[in-house]
N, C-alpha and C positions, 0 to 999 in steps of 0.2 A: 208891868205885871199882866201877863196875858189872862184874859177871861176864859174860863173853861166851860161855864154854863151860867144860865140865868133863868129863874122861874119864880113866880109868886112874890116878886120883889126881892128875892134872895139872889145875890151876885156871888159867884164862886170863882176865885182866881188862884192861879198857881204861879209861883215865882221861879225863874231860872236860877240855878245854883243856890237854892234856899235851904241848905241843910246844916248851916252853922249854928243858928240859935236854937232851933227845934230839930233834934236829930231824927225824929220820927217823920215818915212821909205824912204830909199834911196839906191842907188847902187854907186859903184865907177867905173868910166869909163875911159879907156885908149885908146888912138889912137895916135900912133907915140909918139911925144914928148908932146902931150896934155894929161891932166888929169883933171877930174872933178868929183865932187860928185853931183848926180842928184837925186832929190826926185822922188818917184814913180808916182807923178802927173806931172813930167816933169820940175819942177823948178830947175835951176842950183843953188846949194847951195854954191859951192866953185869951183874955177878953171874955165876952159873953154874948148870948143871943137869947131872944125870948123863947120860952119852952116850946111853943107851937112850931116856930120856925126851925128850932134845933131838931125836933122830931121829924119834920119834913126832910131836912137835910140828911139826917142819919138814914132814913129810908131810901132816899135817892142814892146815897153813897153805897148802901148795901146792894142795890140793883146794879150799880155801875162800878163795883169794886175792881174788876179786872181792868177796865178802861182807865180808872184812876191810877192804879199802880203802874200801868204802861205809860201814862202821861208823866207821872212822877219820875220814873226811870229816865225818860227823855229829858225832862226839865232839869234834873241835876247834872246832866251832861250838856246843857244848853242846846238841845235839839228841839225844834218846834214840835208841838203836839196838837192833836185834833181836838176840836170842841166836842163836848159830850151832850147828847140830846137832853133837853129839859123835860120836866114832868109835863104831862098833857092834862 
């Protein structure tokens, strides 16, 4: 599962060919013992995250929306994608 970004202890990954279970474009997010699948529009599809980290994630996703959709379109076709800049 390739890592797309990492910041403030939040790890964001995108899986190749991962459109069977969740049909919406999404990322897998890890923070400590928390795990969640979050659609690129910010909907939590499965799992949970602390509120603060969820808000940070959604803000980052809004800033990088075009890059995330580009990575998703590549990932579902098993094409490698670029990492996205973390928050500074």
